[in-house]
N, C-alpha and C positions, 0 to 999 in steps of 0.2 A: 504494500500500500504506500502510495506516495503522498506526502503532505507538504503543503507550502507554508513557509514561515519566513520571517524577516531576520536577517543576520547583520549585526553591526560590523562594518569593515571600514576602518579609517574615517569614522564619523558618519558614514553613509549607510543607509538602510538598503541592502541589496537583497532582492528576492532570490531565493535559492530553493531548489528542490531537495528533499531529504533522500531521494534516491541515491544509492551508493555510486551508481554509474554517472549520473548527471552532475552531481555536486562537484567532483574534482575538475571536470572540464569547465563548468561554469565559473568556479573559483579562479581557475587559471586565466580564463578569458577576461574576467572582471579585473584581475590584477594587471594584465597586459594593457587593458583599456585605460585603467587608472594611470598607469605609468606613461602611456602615450599622451593622455590629456595633460598630465602634469609637466611633461617635457615641452609642451607648447610648440610641438612640431607637427604641422599639417600632414606631412608624409607618413608619420607614425600613426595618425588617426585614420588615414585613408583606407587601409584594409578593413577596418570595422565598418566604415560607411559602405564599402563595396559589398561586404557580407550582407548588410541590411538590404541593399538593392537587389540582391539575388534571391532573397527569401520572400515567402508569401505566407499569409495566414496570421493567426493571433499571436504567435511567437514573435513575429516581426514587430508588431506594435509595442510589445513589452520591451524588446531589446532597444528599439528606437527611443522609447521613453526613458529607459535606464541610461542610455548614452547621453541624452539631452540633460537629464537630471544631474549626472556626474559632471558634465561640462559646465553647467550653471554653478554648481557648488564650488568647483575648483576655480572658476573665473571670479566668483564673488570673494573667495578666500584670498586670491592673489591681488585683488584690487584694494583690499583694506590694509 
């Protein structure tokens, strides 16, 4: 049975699946995305945007929202 819960990571609430197979891949993806956003390098973020462009369905909306939320939080933290 897979349950959805929120996990705090670097001050961000990141939606993660408790499934043993999904969690490590999602955690690694989130870490890489967070690193790319913090690096402030558009070429590092581009693969994540391309991944979103090739997906369809409800998972795409969740990933897009997550990417946007992380970007806003990081940008607001850098501007203060």
